[in-house]
N, C-alpha and C positions, 0 to 999 in steps of 0.2 A: 513125346509131346501129346498132351491131351487137347481136345477141341476147345476146352474152356480157356486155354492159355493163349489162344489166338483170337483176333478180332477181324471181322470183315468190314471193310471201309468203302465209302463211295464219295466221290467229289467230281465236280465238273472242272473243266480246264481253268476257269478263273477262280475256283475255290481252293485249289491246291496250294499248300504252303511250300516254301522253298525246300524245307526238309523232306516233306512228303514226296515232292517231285524228284529230289536227289535220290531218295531210297528206292523209288520205282525205277528210275533210270539206271541205277546201280545194278539192280536185278536184271533188267533187260540187256544191258551191256555184258554182264557176267555170263549170261546164257547165250544170247544170240551172237555176240561179237567174239568173246573169248572162248567159251566152250565149243560153239559150233564153227568157230574160225571163219565167221562171215563178216568181212570188213565192208559195211554198207552204211549209208547215212541214217543212223538210228534216230537222230534228231531231225524229224521231217517237218517241223513247224506246226503240227496239228495238236500237240499235247495241251497247249494253253488256250485253245479255242474254247469259248464259253459253252458251245454245244457238245464238246467232247466229254464223255462220261468215263471216268476211271473207276475201276473196281479192283480191290486188292484185299488180300488176307495177310495179316502181319502179326508179329509178336514184338515185344520190346527190342529184340535183337535184330529185326529187319523184316523186309517184305518177303513173304514166302511164295506168293502166286499173284498173278496180275492179268487183267484183260482190259482193253479199252473199246469203246463204242463210238464210232464216228458217223456223222451225217454226210451222206454222199449227195452230190448235186442232183442226181436223178430221183431223190426221195427214198432211196434204200438206206439201211443202216449198214455199216461195215464193222465187223468184228476184227480186231487185230491185236497183235502183240500178246497173244495168249502164252503165258510162260509160268513155269514153276521152278523154284530153286531145286537143285539136285538133291539136297538132303530131305526135302519135303515131298518128293514125288511118291506116288502110290497111295496118297492119303485122301484122294478125291477132291483136292482143292480146286483144280481146274474145272471139274464138273460143277462144283458149288458156284464158282464165279461165272461160268457160262450160263447156268440156270438163272443167276441174278441178272446177267446181261440180257437174256431172253425176256425176263420180266420187264426190264427197262424198255426193250424194243416193242413189246406187246405184239400187235397185229402187223406191224410194219415189216415188209420183206427185208431180209438181210443177206449179206454176202460175206464171204471170207476166202482167203487163199490159204489152204491147209497144206502143211508139209505132208507129202504123200503117205509117209509112215504112220500118221495119226488121223488120216481121213476117216477111218472107222469110228473114232471117238466122236467126230462131228456128225457122222451119219446117225449115231445113236441119239443125237439131239435134234434130229429132223432135217439136217442139211443133206443135199444131194449134189453129187458131182455134175457140173454143167459144162464141162469142156475138157480139152485134152491136157494131160500132164505137161508142165513146163518147168524149165530150170530157172530159178531166180538168178540174180547177178552173181551169186557165189556158188552156183552149181548144186543147190539143194532142190530136189524135185518137189513140186507143189501141184495141187489141183484146185481149180476154181470151184467153189461150192455156193449154193443158194438155198435159202429157206424161205418159202412163200409166206 
């Protein structure tokens, strides 16, 4: 697949079409729930919030990678649901989307909970571990990270 065959997209929660949301949720469930065997409440009520920013890379066949940016009550931005479809891994799509997310955030501090195995990826983008490793509800190790 060449880079020209895919499109990078952006929408806020109230701009997403039903089809776009379905394609995004399909990827998130395929990876987080099915592949990682993590039965958790994927639908957390924050996807359709007008301040939520969705960024994704897609082809006509489907969504390849995705990230969302949330506004937290304390004024920080929260990066979440960073995911790449198995066949699209290793192409730099998550990095492209994270860079787009950081452009969205600008100077606003941001936080994320990284799966421990990919914390180095987020470190390369300016995040630092700010707490102890913890297990999420499905036993996947994570670390809290912050980017000032």
